[in-house]
C-alpha positions as semicolon CSV with decimal commas, in nm:
position;residue;x (nm);y (nm);z (nm)
1;M;0,013;0,004;0,028
2;K;0,313;0,252;0,074
3;K;0,406;0,181;-0,295
4;I;0,122;0,285;-0,398
5;I;0,045;0,608;-0,195
6;Y;0,443;0,741;-0,294
7;S;0,323;0,708;-0,698
8;L;0,067;0,839;-0,732
9;I;0,203;1,140;-0,506
10;A;0,498;1,146;-0,765
11;F;0,251;1,111;-1,032
12;G;0,040;1,468;-0,942
13;F;0,330;1,684;-0,873
14;I;0,471;1,565;-1,177
15;F;0,186;1,770;-1,354
16;T;0,102;1,990;-1,101
17;S;0,448;2,138;-0,962
18;C;0,760;2,384;-1,053
19;D;1,000;2,199;-0,844
20;P;0,874;1,833;-0,880
21;L;1,154;1,692;-0,588
22;E;1,152;1,924;-0,328
23;D;0,752;1,899;-0,346
24;I;0,836;1,541;-0,372
25;N;0,977;1,556;-0,075
26;K;0,794;1,762;0,135
27;E;0,512;1,538;0,057
28;L;0,725;1,251;0,130
29;E;0,839;1,395;0,518
30;V;0,456;1,395;0,613
31;Y;0,373;1,081;0,490
32;N;0,671;0,921;0,713
33;T;0,634;1,097;0,986
34;I;0,276;0,854;1,065
35;D;0,284;0,788;1,449
36;S;0,384;0,458;1,578
37;E;0,297;0,319;1,933
38;I;0,443;0,390;2,259
39;G;0,616;0,156;2,492
40;N;0,848;0,155;2,735
41;L;1,062;-0,122;2,864
42;E;1,256;-0,260;3,153
43;Y;1,391;-0,611;3,028
44;T;1,698;-0,781;3,188
45;F;1,884;-1,077;2,906
46;T;1,871;-1,451;3,033
47;A;2,078;-1,696;2,909
48;D;1,884;-1,779;2,671
49;D;1,845;-1,451;2,498
50;Y;2,253;-1,453;2,401
51;T;2,211;-1,787;2,280
52;D;1,912;-1,789;2,082
53;F;1,835;-1,472;1,961
54;F;2,245;-1,363;1,931
55;E;2,323;-1,700;1,875
56;F;2,674;-1,649;2,119
57;D;2,899;-1,936;2,278
58;F;2,853;-1,769;2,615
59;P;2,560;-1,580;2,779
60;N;2,731;-1,205;2,738
61;F;2,860;-0,940;2,511
62;S;3,210;-0,940;2,430
63;S;3,230;-0,541;2,496
64;V;2,986;-0,226;2,618
65;D;2,963;-0,142;2,243
66;D;2,925;-0,487;2,076
67;A;2,575;-0,417;2,375
68;K;2,494;-0,124;2,202
69;A;2,534;-0,213;1,885
70;L;2,338;-0,585;1,893
71;I;2,068;-0,481;2,135
72;P;1,910;-0,227;1,866
73;N;1,804;-0,523;1,638
74;Y;1,694;-0,735;1,913
75;L;1,412;-0,402;2,009
76;T;1,323;-0,397;1,660
77;E;1,240;-0,713;1,598
78;T;1,049;-0,778;1,937
79;Y;0,890;-0,450;1,914
80;P;0,803;-0,392;1,558
81;M;0,502;-0,208;1,601
82;W;0,683;0,054;1,852
83;G;0,845;0,366;1,752
84;V;0,727;0,750;1,806
85;T;0,519;1,032;1,771
86;Y;0,475;1,362;1,591
87;N;0,355;1,682;1,690
88;S;0,229;1,965;1,419
89;D;0,633;2,066;1,316
90;I;0,671;1,687;1,297
91;E;0,925;1,704;1,619
92;I;0,927;1,389;1,791
93;E;0,710;1,456;2,054
94;Q;0,676;1,116;2,253
95;A;0,941;0,808;2,192
96;S;0,938;0,483;2,322
97;S;1,226;0,368;2,518
98;A;1,444;0,065;2,693
99;L;1,591;0,001;2,962
100;I;1,805;-0,302;2,943
101;T;2,031;-0,457;3,164
102;F;2,300;-0,678;3,012
103;D;2,642;-0,884;3,115
104;W;2,950;-0,845;2,905
105;Y;3,331;-0,968;2,935
106;N;3,469;-0,758;3,179
107;K;3,828;-0,935;3,275
108;I;3,992;-0,762;3,602
109;P;4,354;-0,907;3,651
110;T;4,494;-1,109;3,873
111;Y;4,782;-1,123;4,031
112;E;5,007;-1,415;4,272
113;A;5,386;-1,364;4,433
114;E;5,608;-1,596;4,640
115;V;5,567;-1,379;4,970
116;R;5,875;-1,202;5,085
117;I;5,925;-1,219;5,445
118;L;6,124;-0,929;5,576
119;T;6,415;-0,918;5,800
120;P;6,420;-0,660;6,151
121;E;6,755;-0,522;5,983
122;E;6,518;-0,408;5,635
123;Q;6,299;-0,276;5,840
124;N;6,504;-0,058;6,103
125;A;6,704;0,024;5,765
126;I;6,370;0,274;5,635
127;T;6,252;0,379;6,031
128;G;6,595;0,453;6,182
129;D;6,471;0,242;6,548
130;T;6,617;-0,060;6,613
131;Y;6,266;-0,255;6,717
132;G;6,266;-0,440;6,375
133;N;5,889;-0,361;6,316
134;F;5,714;-0,083;6,087
135;S;5,474;0,188;6,289
136;R;5,392;0,408;6,037
137;S;5,169;0,315;5,738
138;Y;5,442;0,503;5,525
139;H;5,676;0,288;5,652
140;I;5,619;0,002;5,397
141;F;5,550;0,223;5,101
142;D;5,869;0,370;5,146
143;F;6,062;0,039;5,194
144;L;5,924;-0,006;4,792
145;E;6,059;0,300;4,736
146;A;6,428;0,209;4,835
147;E;6,349;-0,180;4,722
148;F;6,268;-0,082;4,412
149;P;6,351;0,240;4,223
150;A;6,276;0,119;3,896
151;A;5,939;-0,035;3,967
152;A;5,763;-0,126;3,583
153;E;5,385;-0,096;3,571
154;G;5,247;-0,409;3,667
155;D;5,505;-0,553;3,896
156;F;5,334;-0,727;4,148
157;V;5,510;-0,773;4,498
158;A;5,381;-0,982;4,833
159;L;5,574;-0,875;5,152
160;T;5,551;-1,018;5,525
161;Y;5,639;-0,752;5,791
162;E;5,573;-0,663;6,149
163;Y;5,341;-0,357;6,218
164;Y;5,342;-0,209;6,583
165;S;4,990;-0,048;6,674
166;G;4,990;-0,068;7,047
167;S;5,141;-0,408;6,974
168;T;5,332;-0,630;6,734
169;T;5,140;-0,802;6,415
170;D;5,234;-0,993;6,147
171;L;5,122;-0,832;5,824
172;T;5,103;-1,040;5,469
173;D;5,025;-0,756;5,202
174;S;5,029;-0,751;4,850
175;F;5,135;-0,470;4,655
176;L;5,074;-0,377;4,284
177;F;5,261;-0,028;4,019
178;E;5,043;0,119;3,886
179;N;5,011;0,401;3,661
180;G;5,349;0,549;3,886
181;E;5,289;0,459;4,176
182;W;5,205;0,118;4,427
183;T;4,844;0,025;4,553
184;R;4,859;-0,133;4,824
185;F;4,616;-0,482;4,853
186;A;4,553;-0,569;5,254
187;G;4,622;-0,937;5,357
188;F;4,406;-1,054;5,594
189;T;4,600;-1,133;5,938
190;P;4,698;-1,424;6,199
191;A;4,445;-1,345;6,396
192;E;4,152;-1,278;6,119
193;Y;4,288;-1,594;5,981
194;T;4,220;-1,837;6,291
195;A;3,836;-1,636;6,308
196;M;3,826;-1,829;5,936
197;G;3,887;-2,140;6,093
198;E;4,253;-2,171;5,965
199;D;4,560;-2,334;6,234
200;F;4,795;-2,133;6,008
201;P;4,797;-1,811;5,856
202;N;4,644;-1,932;5,499
203;F;4,444;-2,122;5,304
204;S;4,485;-2,492;5,218
205;S;4,299;-2,402;4,817
206;H;4,161;-2,110;4,572
207;D;3,852;-2,255;4,646
208;E;3,849;-2,257;5,004
209;A;3,942;-1,918;4,998
210;A;3,696;-1,798;4,782
211;L;3,439;-1,939;4,956
212;K;3,583;-1,795;5,292
213;I;3,654;-1,474;5,167
214;A;3,315;-1,455;5,049
215;V;3,143;-1,461;5,441
216;T;3,445;-1,232;5,570
217;L;3,389;-0,928;5,351
218;P;3,094;-0,795;5,487
219;E;3,312;-0,767;5,803
220;R;3,572;-0,614;5,687
221;F;3,379;-0,336;5,502
222;K;3,144;-0,301;5,776
223;F;3,176;0,055;5,882
224;E;3,228;0,201;5,479
225;T;2,931;0,155;5,224
226;K;2,861;-0,058;4,881
227;E;2,653;-0,050;4,676
228;A;2,587;-0,313;4,402
229;G;2,817;-0,342;4,117
230;D;3,142;-0,318;4,349
231;I;3,442;-0,536;4,307
232;A;3,640;-0,543;4,545
233;V;3,989;-0,726;4,508
234;A;4,125;-0,930;4,855
235;S;4,487;-1,095;4,888
236;Y;4,554;-1,446;5,074
237;E;4,812;-1,617;5,134
238;L;4,861;-2,032;5,014
239;S;5,145;-2,267;5,126
240;K;5,263;-2,478;4,833
241;V;5,478;-2,758;4,823
242;T;5,787;-2,637;4,593
243;G;6,009;-2,947;4,571
244;E;6,168;-3,205;4,797
245;N;6,458;-3,158;5,029
246;P;6,743;-3,446;5,023
247;D;6,582;-3,632;5,351
248;G;6,276;-3,644;5,118
249;S;6,085;-3,375;5,279
250;S;5,876;-3,152;5,071
251;I;5,958;-2,773;5,064
252;R;5,659;-2,549;5,101
253;K;5,656;-2,156;5,032
254;T;5,408;-1,936;5,070
255;F;5,232;-1,719;4,788
256;T;5,040;-1,478;4,758
257;Y;4,725;-1,432;4,559
258;T;4,475;-1,204;4,412
259;S;4,136;-1,243;4,374
260;N;3,804;-1,010;4,239
261;F;3,453;-1,013;4,469
262;I;3,168;-0,903;4,368
263;F;2,862;-0,735;4,595
264;D;2,548;-0,734;4,473
265;G;2,382;-0,534;4,738
266;S;2,368;-0,758;5,039
267;K;2,633;-1,016;4,970
268;W;2,983;-1,050;4,846
269;S;3,057;-1,381;4,531
270;K;3,341;-1,458;4,351
271;Y;3,399;-1,173;4,037
272;D;3,412;-1,432;3,681
273;N;3,474;-1,137;3,520
274;V;3,122;-1,099;3,347
275;A;3,017;-0,746;3,475
276;S;2,640;-0,656;3,411
277;E;2,531;-0,283;3,267
278;T;2,153;-0,069;3,251
279;I;2,208;0,129;2,934
280;Q;1,823;0,333;2,859
281;F;1,755;0,273;2,503
282;A;1,529;0,568;2,274
283;H;1,348;0,560;1,906
284;D;1,431;0,776;1,709
285;G;1,205;0,716;1,429
286;N;1,387;0,515;1,180
287;T;1,590;0,280;1,472
288;W;1,669;0,223;1,822
289;V;1,975;0,394;1,977
290;P;2,147;0,433;2,357
291;D;2,020;0,737;2,555
292;N;2,039;0,865;2,860
293;T;1,744;1,049;2,897
294;I;1,615;1,092;3,235
295;K;1,231;1,065;3,204
296;Y;1,073;1,256;3,507
297;T;0,722;1,383;3,624
298;L;0,667;1,656;3,831
299;T;0,599;1,602;4,213
300;G;0,365;1,838;4,426
301;A;0,722;1,940;4,612
302;D;0,867;2,042;4,251
303;Y;0,546;2,280;4,197
304;A;0,534;2,381;4,538
305;L;0,966;2,460;4,488
306;V;0,862;2,678;4,173
307;G;0,514;2,871;4,354
308;N;0,302;2,653;4,163
309;G;0,209;2,482;4,445
310;Q;-0,172;2,578;4,474
311;Y;-0,307;2,344;4,201
312;S;0,052;2,130;4,124
313;N;-0,011;2,265;3,774
314;F;0,116;2,526;3,529
315;D;-0,177;2,794;3,417
316;V;-0,067;2,808;3,049
317;R;-0,344;3,060;2,906
318;D;-0,272;3,381;2,734
319;G;-0,112;3,623;2,968
320;K;-0,071;3,370;3,273
321;D;0,303;3,375;3,407
322;D;0,386;3,031;3,267
323;A;0,178;3,057;2,929
324;S;0,578;3,081;2,738
325;E;0,746;2,763;2,696
326;E;1,089;3,018;2,801
327;A;0,907;3,070;3,167
328;R;0,796;2,687;3,196
329;L;1,199;2,669;3,104
330;A;1,301;2,852;3,364
331;K;1,107;2,672;3,592
332;M;1,219;2,390;3,445
333;I;1,561;2,395;3,514
334;T;1,515;2,482;3,890
335;I;1,307;2,216;3,935
336;L;1,555;2,001;3,763
337;S;1,894;2,118;3,934
338;A;1,735;2,089;4,293
339;N;1,646;1,701;4,168
340;F;1,959;1,648;4,008
341;P;2,233;1,822;4,133
342;T;2,561;1,647;3,986
343;V;2,481;1,655;3,564
344;E;2,691;1,589;3,258
345;E;2,751;1,710;2,949
346;G;2,484;1,575;2,713
347;Q;2,257;1,456;2,939
348;K;1,916;1,431;2,880
349;Y;1,519;1,522;3,040
350;S;1,196;1,403;2,922
351;V;0,965;1,589;3,181
352;T;0,609;1,549;3,251
353;Y;0,369;1,832;3,351
354;N;0,106;1,897;3,443
355;V;-0,096;2,202;3,258
356;Y;-0,427;2,452;3,301
357;S;-0,533;2,566;2,883
358;G;-0,884;2,591;3,021
359;A;-0,931;2,203;3,043
360;N;-0,638;1,972;3,290
361;E;-0,384;1,868;3,064
362;V;-0,004;1,647;3,037
363;W;0,230;1,829;2,849
364;I;0,567;1,669;2,799
365;M;0,890;1,957;2,743
366;N;1,230;1,769;2,618
367;I;1,557;1,922;2,789
368;I;1,925;1,879;2,743
369;F;2,243;1,977;2,931
370;E;2,451;2,140;2,642
371;G;2,722;2,350;2,687
372;G;2,736;2,368;3,077
373;V;2,352;2,519;3,010
374;Y;1,992;2,338;3,068
375;V;1,812;2,416;2,675
376;L;1,505;2,303;2,497
377;Q;1,565;2,004;2,283
């Protein structure tokens, strides 16, 4: 049917227009701006989506960019009737949206190194004392800088040293050199290993470490606020057989390993190098595109904030304070600034609000933060 109408339009303008191509384009523009259904979706991909629809071998995307490129195909095929609606100026008035949560491969490296035990003399050389221990948090970093003056990106060392803080304890921490400085991964103390049921300050296997560390992390972070998706690096020790003595006895050495754990909002578990991401997509009239639009409906408090609390609407009748779009935009900026104090360049908002035009209506204002200011989109 669309092809037939197209032919009729073209035929008519061959005989009646002085500039047929220009007029045909105008007619086609109007013809193609047909309102579609508006849908709003919140969805999390399942394992079947990855294997059946995308035909992946693994239940995740290879990257966030990969997801952005492929998810529009899923939305187009699954919701073919969804699109946008247009106003009288042939501008998009409403657009379908989809808030999609997906998994993607996000490998975070882990490290291992044989533990080096610092001697009292090595520690005294840093502190200038004769106690054979460190007593300030920066002492261990002073040692690292003195011992490894030519450290390279990615160097990883594990050190056991005595630390005095009211009493002396043995600490085994690991350190990674990155971005020109040493980062400390705090290991577990002998007391913490004992609390986890260990007879020695180490675990017997990686599986045991993963199980017990996940249970222990809430205690370690009890004074820190953690959110779903946060990842923590745990440093722990294993005793391994590395050879055999002449008498047949085993040679054992202690090694430090790092492992990554992820918080789901209530508990910790070992991170499997797959991260979750949530991205909003919007229909642009032709296809689905990644979109950062925040859809927001004004509340009673918002109206009160800008002096419209009596009726919780904007009076847009001629001669009223909110009749002009500029006046309403100024109030919207006040409201958005109060509700979203931190805003990034390019952030979009689709604000739904009540108006009185002689009748009660609901309007939408689309705004973007661009060039450091809010402007109509």
